[in-house]
N, CA, C and O atoms as a GROMACS GRO file, in nm:
protein
  636
    1MET      N    1   0.082  -0.120   0.000
    1MET     CA    2   0.000   0.000   0.000
    1MET      C    3   0.086   0.127   0.000
    1MET      O    4   0.055   0.223  -0.070
    2LYS      N    5   0.195   0.128   0.079
    2LYS     CA    6   0.283   0.244   0.084
    2LYS      C    7   0.343   0.278  -0.052
    2LYS      O    8   0.344   0.394  -0.091
    3PRO      N    9   0.394   0.177  -0.126
    3PRO     CA   10   0.452   0.211  -0.257
    3PRO      C   11   0.351   0.275  -0.352
    3PRO      O   12   0.385   0.365  -0.428
    4MET      N   13   0.226   0.228  -0.347
    4MET     CA   14   0.124   0.285  -0.434
    4MET      C   15   0.094   0.430  -0.394
    4MET      O   16   0.082   0.516  -0.481
    5ILE      N   17   0.082   0.456  -0.265
    5ILE     CA   18   0.056   0.592  -0.218
    5ILE      C   19   0.170   0.685  -0.257
    5ILE      O   20   0.148   0.797  -0.302
    6LEU      N   21   0.293   0.637  -0.239
    6LEU     CA   22   0.409   0.719  -0.272
    6LEU      C   23   0.420   0.743  -0.422
    6LEU      O   24   0.462   0.851  -0.464
    7SER      N   25   0.384   0.644  -0.504
    7SER     CA   26   0.391   0.664  -0.649
    7SER      C   27   0.283   0.761  -0.696
    7SER      O   28   0.306   0.840  -0.786
    8ILE      N   29   0.165   0.755  -0.636
    8ILE     CA   30   0.059   0.851  -0.669
    8ILE      C   31   0.102   0.991  -0.628
    8ILE      O   32   0.084   1.087  -0.703
    9ALA      N   33   0.160   1.003  -0.508
    9ALA     CA   34   0.207   1.134  -0.462
    9ALA      C   35   0.316   1.188  -0.554
    9ALA      O   36   0.321   1.308  -0.582
   10SER      N   37   0.403   1.100  -0.600
   10SER     CA   38   0.509   1.142  -0.692
   10SER      C   39   0.450   1.190  -0.825
   10SER      O   40   0.497   1.289  -0.882
   11ALA      N   41   0.348   1.121  -0.874
   11ALA     CA   42   0.284   1.162  -0.999
   11ALA      C   43   0.213   1.297  -0.981
   11ALA      O   44   0.222   1.383  -1.069
   12VAL      N   45   0.145   1.315  -0.869
   12VAL     CA   46   0.078   1.443  -0.841
   12VAL      C   47   0.182   1.554  -0.833
   12VAL      O   48   0.160   1.664  -0.884
   13ASP      N   49   0.295   1.526  -0.770
   13ASP     CA   50   0.404   1.622  -0.759
   13ASP      C   51   0.453   1.664  -0.898
   13ASP      O   52   0.471   1.783  -0.923
   14ARG      N   53   0.474   1.568  -0.987
   14ARG     CA   54   0.522   1.599  -1.122
   14ARG      C   55   0.419   1.680  -1.200
   14ARG      O   56   0.455   1.773  -1.272
   15ILE      N   57   0.291   1.645  -1.187
   15ILE     CA   58   0.186   1.720  -1.255
   15ILE      C   59   0.180   1.863  -1.203
   15ILE      O   60   0.167   1.958  -1.280
   16LEU      N   61   0.189   1.876  -1.070
   16LEU     CA   62   0.185   2.010  -1.011
   16LEU      C   63   0.304   2.095  -1.054
   16LEU      O   64   0.290   2.215  -1.075
   17LEU      N   65   0.420   2.033  -1.068
   17LEU     CA   66   0.536   2.109  -1.116
   17LEU      C   67   0.513   2.162  -1.256
   17LEU      O   68   0.551   2.275  -1.287
   18LEU      N   69   0.450   2.082  -1.341
   18LEU     CA   70   0.417   2.128  -1.475
   18LEU      C   71   0.316   2.244  -1.469
   18LEU      O   72   0.332   2.344  -1.540
   19VAL      N   73   0.214   2.231  -1.385
   19VAL     CA   74   0.114   2.337  -1.369
   19VAL      C   75   0.182   2.465  -1.317
   19VAL      O   76   0.151   2.574  -1.364
   20LEU      N   77   0.272   2.451  -1.221
   20LEU     CA   78   0.343   2.567  -1.167
   20LEU      C   79   0.427   2.635  -1.275
   20LEU      O   80   0.434   2.757  -1.280
   21GLN      N   81   0.491   2.556  -1.359
   21GLN     CA   82   0.570   2.614  -1.469
   21GLN      C   83   0.480   2.689  -1.566
   21GLN      O   84   0.516   2.797  -1.612
   22LEU      N   85   0.364   2.632  -1.597
   22LEU     CA   86   0.270   2.699  -1.688
   22LEU      C   87   0.217   2.828  -1.626
   22LEU      O   88   0.202   2.929  -1.696
   23LEU      N   89   0.188   2.826  -1.497
   23LEU     CA   90   0.142   2.947  -1.430
   23LEU      C   91   0.248   3.056  -1.432
   23LEU      O   92   0.218   3.173  -1.457
   24LEU      N   93   0.372   3.018  -1.408
   24LEU     CA   94   0.481   3.116  -1.411
   24LEU      C   95   0.497   3.173  -1.551
   24LEU      O   96   0.517   3.294  -1.567
   25CYS      N   97   0.488   3.088  -1.652
   25CYS     CA   98   0.494   3.137  -1.791
   25CYS      C   99   0.379   3.232  -1.821
   25CYS      O  100   0.399   3.334  -1.886
   26ALA      N  101   0.260   3.200  -1.773
   26ALA     CA  102   0.144   3.288  -1.796
   26ALA      C  103   0.165   3.424  -1.731
   26ALA      O  104   0.130   3.527  -1.788
   27ILE      N  105   0.223   3.425  -1.610
   27ILE     CA  106   0.251   3.552  -1.542
   27ILE      C  107   0.349   3.635  -1.623
   27ILE      O  108   0.329   3.754  -1.645
   28VAL      N  109   0.457   3.570  -1.668
   28VAL     CA  110   0.559   3.642  -1.745
   28VAL      C  111   0.500   3.694  -1.876
   28VAL      O  112   0.524   3.810  -1.913
   29ILE      N  113   0.424   3.612  -1.947
   29ILE     CA  114   0.366   3.653  -2.075
   29ILE      C  115   0.267   3.768  -2.055
   29ILE      O  116   0.270   3.865  -2.130
   30ALA      N  117   0.179   3.757  -1.954
   30ALA     CA  118   0.080   3.862  -1.930
   30ALA      C  119   0.149   3.994  -1.894
   30ALA      O  120   0.111   4.100  -1.942
   31THR      N  121   0.249   3.985  -1.808
   31THR     CA  122   0.318   4.107  -1.764
   31THR      C  123   0.401   4.167  -1.877
   31THR      O  124   0.398   4.288  -1.899
   32PHE      N  125   0.474   4.082  -1.949
   32PHE     CA  126   0.558   4.131  -2.059
   32PHE      C  127   0.473   4.192  -2.170
   32PHE      O  128   0.508   4.296  -2.225
   33SER      N  129   0.363   4.125  -2.203
   33SER     CA  130   0.277   4.180  -2.309
   33SER      C  131   0.216   4.313  -2.266
   33SER      O  132   0.200   4.403  -2.349
   34GLN      N  133   0.184   4.325  -2.140
   34GLN     CA  134   0.131   4.453  -2.090
   34GLN      C  135   0.234   4.564  -2.105
   34GLN      O  136   0.200   4.675  -2.147
   35VAL      N  137   0.358   4.535  -2.070
   35VAL     CA  138   0.463   4.636  -2.080
   35VAL      C  139   0.484   4.676  -2.227
   35VAL      O  140   0.492   4.794  -2.259
   36ILE      N  141   0.493   4.576  -2.315
   36ILE     CA  142   0.514   4.606  -2.457
   36ILE      C  143   0.396   4.685  -2.514
   36ILE      O  144   0.415   4.785  -2.584
   37LEU      N  145   0.276   4.640  -2.484
   37LEU     CA  146   0.159   4.709  -2.538
   37LEU      C  147   0.145   4.850  -2.483
   37LEU      O  148   0.102   4.941  -2.555
   38ARG      N  149   0.181   4.869  -2.358
   38ARG     CA  150   0.166   5.002  -2.296
   38ARG      C  151   0.274   5.099  -2.346
   38ARG      O  152   0.242   5.211  -2.386
   39TYR      N  153   0.401   5.056  -2.343
   39TYR     CA  154   0.509   5.151  -2.370
   39TYR      C  155   0.553   5.156  -2.516
   39TYR      O  156   0.610   5.256  -2.558
   40VAL      N  157   0.528   5.052  -2.592
   40VAL     CA  158   0.567   5.053  -2.732
   40VAL      C  159   0.450   5.097  -2.821
   40VAL      O  160   0.467   5.179  -2.911
   41PHE      N  161   0.333   5.042  -2.794
   41PHE     CA  162   0.217   5.069  -2.879
   41PHE      C  163   0.117   5.167  -2.817
   41PHE      O  164   0.018   5.202  -2.881
   42SER      N  165   0.142   5.210  -2.694
   42SER     CA  166   0.051   5.301  -2.623
   42SER      C  167  -0.093   5.250  -2.621
   42SER      O  168  -0.188   5.327  -2.634
   43SER      N  169  -0.107   5.120  -2.606
   43SER     CA  170  -0.240   5.058  -2.605
   43SER      C  171  -0.243   4.947  -2.499
   43SER      O  172  -0.241   4.828  -2.532
   44PRO      N  173  -0.248   4.985  -2.371
   44PRO     CA  174  -0.241   4.884  -2.266
   44PRO      C  175  -0.367   4.798  -2.259
   44PRO      O  176  -0.476   4.840  -2.300
   45THR      N  177  -0.351   4.679  -2.208
   45THR     CA  178  -0.466   4.590  -2.188
   45THR      C  179  -0.525   4.618  -2.050
   45THR      O  180  -0.457   4.671  -1.962
   46VAL      N  181  -0.651   4.581  -2.033
   46VAL     CA  182  -0.716   4.603  -1.904
   46VAL      C  183  -0.718   4.475  -1.820
   46VAL      O  184  -0.745   4.479  -1.700
   47TRP      N  185  -0.691   4.363  -1.882
   47TRP     CA  186  -0.706   4.234  -1.816
   47TRP      C  187  -0.576   4.173  -1.765
   47TRP      O  188  -0.580   4.085  -1.678
   48SER      N  189  -0.463   4.216  -1.817
   48SER     CA  190  -0.338   4.144  -1.791
   48SER      C  191  -0.297   4.144  -1.644
   48SER      O  192  -0.245   4.044  -1.594
   49GLU      N  193  -0.319   4.255  -1.574
   49GLU     CA  194  -0.281   4.261  -1.432
   49GLU      C  195  -0.364   4.161  -1.350
   49GLU      O  196  -0.310   4.094  -1.261
   50GLU      N  197  -0.491   4.153  -1.378
   50GLU     CA  198  -0.576   4.059  -1.303
   50GLU      C  199  -0.541   3.914  -1.334
   50GLU      O  200  -0.540   3.830  -1.244
   51VAL      N  201  -0.513   3.885  -1.460
   51VAL     CA  202  -0.475   3.748  -1.497
   51VAL      C  203  -0.344   3.710  -1.428
   51VAL      O  204  -0.330   3.600  -1.376
   52ALA      N  205  -0.248   3.802  -1.428
   52ALA     CA  206  -0.121   3.776  -1.360
   52ALA      C  207  -0.142   3.756  -1.210
   52ALA      O  208  -0.078   3.670  -1.150
   53ARG      N  209  -0.231   3.834  -1.150
   53ARG     CA  210  -0.259   3.820  -1.007
   53ARG      C  211  -0.323   3.685  -0.975
   53ARG      O  212  -0.284   3.619  -0.878
   54VAL      N  213  -0.420   3.645  -1.056
   54VAL     CA  214  -0.485   3.515  -1.034
   54VAL      C  215  -0.383   3.402  -1.048
   54VAL      O  216  -0.380   3.310  -0.967
   55CYS      N  217  -0.300   3.410  -1.151
   55CYS     CA  218  -0.197   3.307  -1.169
   55CYS      C  219  -0.099   3.305  -1.053
   55CYS      O  220  -0.056   3.198  -1.009
   56PHE      N  221  -0.064   3.423  -1.002
   56PHE     CA  222   0.029   3.431  -0.890
   56PHE      C  223  -0.030   3.369  -0.763
   56PHE      O  224   0.041   3.300  -0.689
   57VAL      N  225  -0.158   3.393  -0.738
   57VAL     CA  226  -0.223   3.334  -0.621
   57VAL      C  227  -0.223   3.182  -0.633
   57VAL      O  228  -0.192   3.112  -0.536
   58TRP      N  229  -0.259   3.131  -0.750
   58TRP     CA  230  -0.258   2.985  -0.771
   58TRP      C  231  -0.117   2.929  -0.759
   58TRP      O  232  -0.097   2.823  -0.700
   59LEU      N  233  -0.018   3.000  -0.815
   59LEU     CA  234   0.121   2.957  -0.806
   59LEU      C  235   0.166   2.947  -0.660
   59LEU      O  236   0.234   2.852  -0.622
   60THR      N  237   0.126   3.043  -0.580
   60THR     CA  238   0.164   3.046  -0.439
   60THR      C  239   0.109   2.927  -0.362
   60THR      O  240   0.183   2.859  -0.291
   61PHE      N  241  -0.019   2.901  -0.376
   61PHE     CA  242  -0.081   2.796  -0.294
   61PHE      C  243  -0.051   2.656  -0.344
   61PHE      O  244  -0.036   2.563  -0.265
   62LEU      N  245  -0.043   2.638  -0.476
   62LEU     CA  246  -0.004   2.506  -0.526
   62LEU      C  247   0.144   2.480  -0.497
   62LEU      O  248   0.183   2.366  -0.468
   63GLY      N  249   0.225   2.584  -0.505
   63GLY     CA  250   0.368   2.570  -0.471
   63GLY      C  251   0.387   2.534  -0.324
   63GLY      O  252   0.475   2.455  -0.290
   64ALA      N  253   0.306   2.593  -0.237
   64ALA     CA  254   0.314   2.560  -0.094
   64ALA      C  255   0.278   2.413  -0.071
   64ALA      O  256   0.338   2.346   0.014
   65ALA      N  257   0.181   2.363  -0.145
   65ALA     CA  258   0.142   2.222  -0.132
   65ALA      C  259   0.256   2.130  -0.175
   65ALA      O  260   0.284   2.030  -0.109
   66VAL      N  261   0.320   2.164  -0.286
   66VAL     CA  262   0.432   2.082  -0.334
   66VAL      C  263   0.545   2.082  -0.232
   66VAL      O  264   0.601   1.977  -0.201
   67LEU      N  265   0.578   2.198  -0.181
   67LEU     CA  266   0.687   2.207  -0.082
   67LEU      C  267   0.654   2.131   0.045
   67LEU      O  268   0.741   2.066   0.103
   68ALA      N  269   0.531   2.138   0.088
   68ALA     CA  270   0.491   2.066   0.209
   68ALA      C  271   0.501   1.915   0.187
   68ALA      O  272   0.547   1.843   0.275
   69GLY      N  273   0.459   1.869   0.071
   69GLY     CA  274   0.468   1.726   0.041
   69GLY      C  275   0.610   1.676   0.035
   69GLY      O  276   0.637   1.561   0.067
   70ARG      N  277   0.701   1.763  -0.006
   70ARG     CA  278   0.843   1.727  -0.013
   70ARG      C  279   0.916   1.749   0.120
   70ARG      O  280   1.032   1.711   0.136
   71GLY      N  281   0.848   1.810   0.214
   71GLY     CA  282   0.912   1.841   0.341
   71GLY      C  283   1.012   1.956   0.328
   71GLY      O  284   1.104   1.967   0.409
   72GLU      N  285   0.994   2.039   0.227
   72GLU     CA  286   1.087   2.150   0.202
   72GLU      C  287   1.028   2.284   0.243
   72GLU      O  288   1.077   2.390   0.203
   73ASN      N  289   0.923   2.279   0.323
   73ASN     CA  290   0.862   2.402   0.369
   73ASN      C  291   0.945   2.460   0.483
   73ASN      O  292   1.062   2.426   0.499
   74LEU      N  293   0.885   2.546   0.560
   74LEU     CA  294   0.958   2.611   0.668
   74LEU      C  295   1.023   2.510   0.762
   74LEU      O  296   0.960   2.415   0.806
   75ALA      N  297   1.146   2.532   0.790
   75ALA     CA  298   1.218   2.447   0.884
   75ALA      C  299   1.329   2.530   0.948
   75ALA      O  300   1.376   2.629   0.890
   76ILE      N  301   1.369   2.490   1.063
   76ILE     CA  302   1.478   2.558   1.131
   76ILE      C  303   1.601   2.470   1.116
   76ILE      O  304   1.625   2.379   1.195
   77ASP      N  305   1.680   2.499   1.013
   77ASP     CA  306   1.796   2.416   0.980
   77ASP      C  307   1.903   2.419   1.089
   77ASP      O  308   1.978   2.323   1.104
   78LEU      N  309   1.909   2.527   1.162
   78LEU     CA  310   2.010   2.538   1.268
   78LEU      C  311   1.995   2.425   1.368
   78LEU      O  312   2.094   2.368   1.413
   79PHE      N  313   1.871   2.393   1.403
   79PHE     CA  314   1.847   2.287   1.501
   79PHE      C  315   1.845   2.149   1.437
   79PHE      O  316   1.897   2.053   1.493
   80GLU      N  317   1.784   2.140   1.319
   80GLU     CA  318   1.774   2.010   1.253
   80GLU      C  319   1.910   1.955   1.216
   80GLU      O  320   1.931   1.834   1.217
   81GLY      N  321   2.003   2.042   1.182
   81GLY     CA  322   2.138   1.998   1.146
   81GLY      C  323   2.212   1.931   1.260
   81GLY      O  324   2.306   1.855   1.237
   82ARG      N  325   2.172   1.958   1.381
   82ARG     CA  326   2.239   1.901   1.498
   82ARG      C  327   2.174   1.771   1.546
   82ARG      O  328   2.222   1.708   1.640
   83LEU      N  329   2.065   1.732   1.480
   83LEU     CA  330   1.993   1.612   1.523
   83LEU      C  331   2.043   1.489   1.451
   83LEU      O  332   2.095   1.497   1.339
   84SER      N  333   2.026   1.374   1.515
   84SER     CA  334   2.061   1.248   1.452
   84SER      C  335   1.951   1.208   1.353
   84SER      O  336   1.846   1.272   1.347
   85GLY      N  337   1.975   1.102   1.276
   85GLY     CA  338   1.879   1.054   1.177
   85GLY      C  339   1.741   1.027   1.231
   85GLY      O  340   1.643   1.079   1.177
   86PRO      N  341   1.727   0.947   1.339
   86PRO     CA  342   1.593   0.922   1.392
   86PRO      C  343   1.524   1.048   1.446
   86PRO      O  344   1.402   1.062   1.435
   87GLN      N  345   1.602   1.138   1.502
   87GLN     CA  346   1.544   1.262   1.552
   87GLN      C  347   1.495   1.349   1.437
   87GLN      O  348   1.389   1.412   1.446
   88ARG      N  349   1.572   1.355   1.328
   88ARG     CA  350   1.531   1.430   1.209
   88ARG      C  351   1.404   1.370   1.150
   88ARG      O  352   1.314   1.441   1.106
   89HIS      N  353   1.398   1.237   1.150
   89HIS     CA  354   1.281   1.167   1.098
   89HIS      C  355   1.157   1.206   1.180
   89HIS      O  356   1.051   1.233   1.123
   90LEU      N  357   1.171   1.210   1.311
   90LEU     CA  358   1.060   1.249   1.399
   90LEU      C  359   1.018   1.393   1.373
   90LEU      O  360   0.899   1.424   1.366
   91ILE      N  361   1.116   1.482   1.360
   91ILE     CA  362   1.086   1.623   1.334
   91ILE      C  363   1.014   1.638   1.200
   91ILE      O  364   0.921   1.717   1.189
   92ALA      N  365   1.057   1.562   1.098
   92ALA     CA  366   0.990   1.568   0.967
   92ALA      C  367   0.845   1.524   0.978
   92ALA      O  368   0.757   1.583   0.915
   93LYS      N  369   0.819   1.422   1.058
   93LYS     CA  370   0.682   1.375   1.076
   93LYS      C  371   0.599   1.480   1.152
   93LYS      O  372   0.482   1.502   1.120
   94LEU      N  373   0.659   1.544   1.252
   94LEU     CA  374   0.588   1.648   1.326
   94LEU      C  375   0.557   1.769   1.237
   94LEU      O  376   0.449   1.827   1.247
   95TRP      N  377   0.651   1.806   1.150
   95TRP     CA  378   0.628   1.914   1.055
   95TRP      C  379   0.513   1.878   0.961
   95TRP      O  380   0.429   1.962   0.930
   96ALA      N  381   0.508   1.752   0.917
   96ALA     CA  382   0.399   1.708   0.828
   96ALA      C  383   0.264   1.718   0.899
   96ALA      O  384   0.166   1.763   0.840
   97ILE      N  385   0.260   1.677   1.024
   97ILE     CA  386   0.135   1.686   1.101
   97ILE      C  387   0.094   1.832   1.121
   97ILE      O  388  -0.024   1.865   1.108
   98ALA      N  389   0.191   1.917   1.153
   98ALA     CA  390   0.161   2.060   1.168
   98ALA      C  391   0.110   2.118   1.036
   98ALA      O  392   0.019   2.200   1.035
   99GLY      N  393   0.170   2.074   0.925
   99GLY     CA  394   0.124   2.120   0.793
   99GLY      C  395  -0.019   2.077   0.765
   99GLY      O  396  -0.097   2.153   0.709
  100ILE      N  397  -0.053   1.953   0.803
  100ILE     CA  398  -0.189   1.904   0.782
  100ILE      C  399  -0.288   1.989   0.862
  100ILE      O  400  -0.396   2.023   0.812
  101LEU      N  401  -0.253   2.023   0.984
  101LEU     CA  402  -0.341   2.109   1.065
  101LEU      C  403  -0.357   2.248   1.002
  101LEU      O  404  -0.468   2.300   0.993
  102PHE      N  405  -0.246   2.305   0.958
  102PHE     CA  406  -0.250   2.437   0.894
  102PHE      C  407  -0.333   2.433   0.766
  102PHE      O  408  -0.418   2.518   0.744
  103PHE      N  409  -0.308   2.332   0.682
  103PHE     CA  410  -0.383   2.320   0.558
  103PHE      C  411  -0.532   2.297   0.582
  103PHE      O  412  -0.615   2.344   0.505
  104SER      N  413  -0.565   2.226   0.688
  104SER     CA  414  -0.706   2.202   0.721
  104SER      C  415  -0.777   2.333   0.755
  104SER      O  416  -0.888   2.359   0.708
  105ILE      N  417  -0.712   2.415   0.836
  105ILE     CA  418  -0.769   2.545   0.871
  105ILE      C  419  -0.781   2.633   0.747
  105ILE      O  420  -0.882   2.701   0.729
  106THR      N  421  -0.680   2.632   0.663
  106THR     CA  422  -0.681   2.711   0.540
  106THR      C  423  -0.794   2.667   0.447
  106THR      O  424  -0.862   2.751   0.389
  107ALA      N  425  -0.813   2.536   0.433
  107ALA     CA  426  -0.918   2.484   0.344
  107ALA      C  427  -1.056   2.528   0.392
  107ALA      O  428  -1.140   2.570   0.312
  108VAL      N  429  -1.081   2.518   0.521
  108VAL     CA  430  -1.212   2.556   0.575
  108VAL      C  431  -1.236   2.706   0.558
  108VAL      O  432  -1.343   2.748   0.515
  109ALA      N  433  -1.136   2.786   0.592
  109ALA     CA  434  -1.151   2.931   0.582
  109ALA      C  435  -1.171   2.975   0.437
  109ALA      O  436  -1.256   3.060   0.410
  110SER      N  437  -1.094   2.918   0.346
  110SER     CA  438  -1.107   2.960   0.207
  110SER      C  439  -1.240   2.911   0.148
  110SER      O  440  -1.298   2.978   0.062
  111TRP      N  441  -1.288   2.795   0.192
  111TRP     CA  442  -1.419   2.748   0.145
  111TRP      C  443  -1.529   2.847   0.184
  111TRP      O  444  -1.620   2.873   0.106
  112LYS      N  445  -1.519   2.901   0.305
  112LYS     CA  446  -1.617   3.002   0.350
  112LYS      C  447  -1.609   3.127   0.263
  112LYS      O  448  -1.711   3.187   0.229
  113LEU      N  449  -1.487   3.167   0.229
  113LEU     CA  450  -1.470   3.287   0.145
  113LEU      C  451  -1.523   3.265   0.004
  113LEU      O  452  -1.573   3.358  -0.058
  114ILE      N  453  -1.512   3.143  -0.046
  114ILE     CA  454  -1.567   3.113  -0.179
  114ILE      C  455  -1.718   3.139  -0.179
  114ILE      O  456  -1.772   3.198  -0.272
  115GLY      N  457  -1.784   3.095  -0.072
  115GLY     CA  458  -1.928   3.118  -0.061
  115GLY      C  459  -1.964   3.264  -0.053
  115GLY      O  460  -2.064   3.307  -0.111
  116ILE      N  461  -1.884   3.341   0.018
  116ILE     CA  462  -1.911   3.485   0.032
  116ILE      C  463  -1.892   3.558  -0.101
  116ILE      O  464  -1.968   3.649  -0.133
  117ALA      N  465  -1.792   3.518  -0.178
  117ALA     CA  466  -1.757   3.590  -0.300
  117ALA      C  467  -1.814   3.529  -0.427
  117ALA      O  468  -1.774   3.566  -0.537
  118GLN      N  469  -1.907   3.436  -0.414
  118GLN     CA  470  -1.953   3.363  -0.532
  118GLN      C  471  -2.022   3.448  -0.638
  118GLN      O  472  -2.025   3.410  -0.754
  119ASN      N  473  -2.077   3.561  -0.601
  119ASN     CA  474  -2.148   3.645  -0.699
  119ASN      C  475  -2.068   3.766  -0.744
  119ASN      O  476  -2.119   3.852  -0.816
  120GLN      N  477  -1.942   3.774  -0.702
  120GLN     CA  478  -1.859   3.889  -0.738
  120GLN      C  479  -1.769   3.854  -0.856
  120GLN      O  480  -1.730   3.738  -0.874
  121VAL      N  481  -1.736   3.955  -0.936
  121VAL     CA  482  -1.643   3.934  -1.048
  121VAL      C  483  -1.532   4.038  -1.042
  121VAL      O  484  -1.551   4.148  -0.989
  122LEU      N  485  -1.417   4.001  -1.096
  122LEU     CA  486  -1.307   4.096  -1.107
  122LEU      C  487  -1.343   4.198  -1.215
  122LEU      O  488  -1.395   4.159  -1.320
  123PRO      N  489  -1.316   4.326  -1.193
  123PRO     CA  490  -1.368   4.430  -1.281
  123PRO      C  491  -1.316   4.427  -1.425
  123PRO      O  492  -1.393   4.450  -1.518
  124ALA      N  493  -1.190   4.400  -1.445
  124ALA     CA  494  -1.135   4.411  -1.580
  124ALA      C  495  -1.151   4.283  -1.661
  124ALA      O  496  -1.175   4.289  -1.782
  125SER      N  497  -1.137   4.168  -1.598
  125SER     CA  498  -1.138   4.042  -1.671
  125SER      C  499  -1.272   3.968  -1.664
  125SER      O  500  -1.293   3.872  -1.738
  126ASP      N  501  -1.359   4.011  -1.578
  126ASP     CA  502  -1.488   3.943  -1.553
  126ASP      C  503  -1.472   3.800  -1.502
  126ASP      O  504  -1.565   3.720  -1.510
  127LEU      N  505  -1.355   3.768  -1.450
  127LEU     CA  506  -1.336   3.638  -1.384
  127LEU      C  507  -1.405   3.643  -1.248
  127LEU      O  508  -1.408   3.749  -1.185
  128PRO      N  509  -1.460   3.531  -1.203
  128PRO     CA  510  -1.522   3.533  -1.070
  128PRO      C  511  -1.417   3.551  -0.960
  128PRO      O  512  -1.309   3.493  -0.967
  129VAL      N  513  -1.449   3.631  -0.861
  129VAL     CA  514  -1.357   3.654  -0.748
  129VAL      C  515  -1.332   3.524  -0.674
  129VAL      O  516  -1.225   3.504  -0.616
  130SER      N  517  -1.429   3.436  -0.676
  130SER     CA  518  -1.414   3.309  -0.604
  130SER      C  519  -1.298   3.224  -0.658
  130SER      O  520  -1.250   3.135  -0.589
  131ILE      N  521  -1.253   3.252  -0.781
  131ILE     CA  522  -1.139   3.178  -0.835
  131ILE      C  523  -1.012   3.208  -0.754
  131ILE      O  524  -0.923   3.124  -0.743
  132LEU      N  525  -1.006   3.328  -0.696
  132LEU     CA  526  -0.893   3.362  -0.609
  132LEU      C  527  -0.898   3.283  -0.479
  132LEU      O  528  -0.794   3.242  -0.427
  133TYR      N  529  -1.018   3.261  -0.426
  133TYR     CA  530  -1.033   3.190  -0.299
  133TYR      C  531  -1.035   3.038  -0.318
  133TYR      O  532  -1.021   2.963  -0.221
  134LEU      N  533  -1.053   2.995  -0.441
  134LEU     CA  534  -1.046   2.852  -0.470
  134LEU      C  535  -0.902   2.802  -0.463
  134LEU      O  536  -0.877   2.686  -0.429
  135ALA      N  537  -0.806   2.890  -0.496
  135ALA     CA  538  -0.665   2.852  -0.495
  135ALA      C  539  -0.618   2.805  -0.357
  135ALA      O  540  -0.556   2.699  -0.349
  136PRO      N  541  -0.644   2.878  -0.247
  136PRO     CA  542  -0.601   2.827  -0.117
  136PRO      C  543  -0.673   2.699  -0.078
  136PRO      O  544  -0.616   2.614  -0.010
  137CYS      N  545  -0.798   2.685  -0.120
  137CYS     CA  546  -0.872   2.564  -0.087
  137CYS      C  547  -0.813   2.442  -0.158
  137CYS      O  548  -0.788   2.339  -0.096
  138VAL      N  549  -0.790   2.455  -0.289
  138VAL     CA  550  -0.730   2.345  -0.365
  138VAL      C  551  -0.588   2.318  -0.317
  138VAL      O  552  -0.549   2.203  -0.297
  139GLY      N  553  -0.511   2.425  -0.299
  139GLY     CA  554  -0.374   2.409  -0.250
  139GLY      C  555  -0.369   2.340  -0.115
  139GLY      O  556  -0.283   2.256  -0.090
  140ALA      N  557  -0.463   2.376  -0.028
  140ALA     CA  558  -0.467   2.314   0.105
  140ALA      C  559  -0.505   2.166   0.096
  140ALA      O  560  -0.446   2.083   0.166
  141LEU      N  561  -0.602   2.132   0.012
  141LEU     CA  562  -0.641   1.992  -0.001
  141LEU      C  563  -0.528   1.908  -0.061
  141LEU      O  564  -0.504   1.795  -0.017
  142VAL      N  565  -0.460   1.963  -0.160
  142VAL     CA  566  -0.345   1.893  -0.218
  142VAL      C  567  -0.233   1.884  -0.114
  142VAL      O  568  -0.166   1.782  -0.104
  143GLY      N  569  -0.214   1.991  -0.038
  143GLY     CA  570  -0.112   1.990   0.067
  143GLY      C  571  -0.141   1.885   0.173
  143GLY      O  572  -0.049   1.819   0.222
  144ILE      N  573  -0.267   1.869   0.209
  144ILE     CA  574  -0.304   1.765   0.305
  144ILE      C  575  -0.272   1.628   0.248
  144ILE      O  576  -0.212   1.544   0.316
  145ALA      N  577  -0.312   1.605   0.123
  145ALA     CA  578  -0.287   1.474   0.060
  145ALA      C  579  -0.138   1.444   0.051
  145ALA      O  580  -0.095   1.333   0.082
  146LEU      N  581  -0.059   1.542   0.007
  146LEU     CA  582   0.085   1.518  -0.007
  146LEU      C  583   0.154   1.506   0.129
  146LEU      O  584   0.250   1.431   0.143
  147SER      N  585   0.104   1.579   0.227
  147SER     CA  586   0.161   1.567   0.362
  147SER      C  587   0.129   1.430   0.423
  147SER      O  588   0.213   1.370   0.489
  148LEU      N  589   0.007   1.382   0.399
  148LEU     CA  590  -0.028   1.247   0.445
  148LEU      C  591   0.059   1.143   0.377
  148LEU      O  592   0.102   1.046   0.440
  149ALA      N  593   0.084   1.163   0.248
  149ALA     CA  594   0.172   1.070   0.176
  149ALA      C  595   0.314   1.075   0.231
  149ALA      O  596   0.381   0.972   0.239
  150SER      N  597   0.360   1.194   0.269
  150SER     CA  598   0.495   1.204   0.325
  150SER      C  599   0.504   1.134   0.460
  150SER      O  600   0.612   1.089   0.500
  151LEU      N  601   0.393   1.124   0.532
  151LEU     CA  602   0.394   1.049   0.657
  151LEU      C  603   0.414   0.899   0.632
  151LEU      O  604   0.464   0.828   0.718
  152CYS      N  605   0.375   0.853   0.513
  152CYS     CA  606   0.396   0.713   0.478
  152CYS      C  607   0.539   0.684   0.434
  152CYS      O  608   0.582   0.568   0.432
  153ASP      N  609   0.613   0.790   0.400
  153ASP     CA  610   0.749   0.773   0.351
  153ASP      C  611   0.845   0.754   0.468
  153ASP      O  612   0.867   0.846   0.547
  154ASP      N  613   0.903   0.636   0.477
  154ASP     CA  614   0.994   0.606   0.588
  154ASP      C  615   1.129   0.675   0.573
  154ASP      O  616   1.206   0.681   0.668
  155THR      N  617   1.159   0.728   0.454
  155THR     CA  618   1.289   0.791   0.433
  155THR      C  619   1.287   0.942   0.452
  155THR      O  620   1.393   1.004   0.454
  156SER      N  621   1.167   1.003   0.466
  156SER     CA  622   1.162   1.148   0.479
  156SER      C  623   1.226   1.194   0.609
  156SER      O  624   1.197   1.142   0.716
  157GLY      N  625   1.315   1.292   0.595
  157GLY     CA  626   1.382   1.348   0.711
  157GLY      C  627   1.494   1.264   0.767
  157GLY      O  628   1.555   1.302   0.867
  158ALA      N  629   1.524   1.151   0.705
  158ALA     CA  630   1.626   1.062   0.759
  158ALA      C  631   1.766   1.094   0.717
  158ALA      O  632   1.862   1.038   0.770
  159THR      N  633   1.782   1.185   0.621
  159THR     CA  634   1.916   1.216   0.571
  159THR      C  635   1.992   1.307   0.662
  159THR      O  636   2.106   1.341   0.633
   0.00000   0.00000   0.00000
């Protein structure tokens, strides 16, 4: 069962990395096109800033989920560097559990915000505002799943 969970988590990680790369490309293209259109052609777009913002929000929360699943999120290296292998392993598991708690709170809070903002739209792009609040919810659910998978990994934190 563990190998299957870890292989699924690895596949999700690879897919998310591709999505993160596409989001970063979209941010660069939207921002660069805005600069060129504004300063070269004197014809700025009205939607590019909002599209870049939406992509950045999604990039942030999906990236946090990937880092949490890899155990590369916030850590205090000064203390972890002084610990032995089993102690590091325990700390990695505790960080994963703390991440699951954090992501759970984030998912619930963002779900409530989705409901509040469901009838609002962004002014320039007409995208629903709830798309901004969906990012932390999806990122948190993916973060929970990847953090749970990292708890199954006997090698995490052992190096």
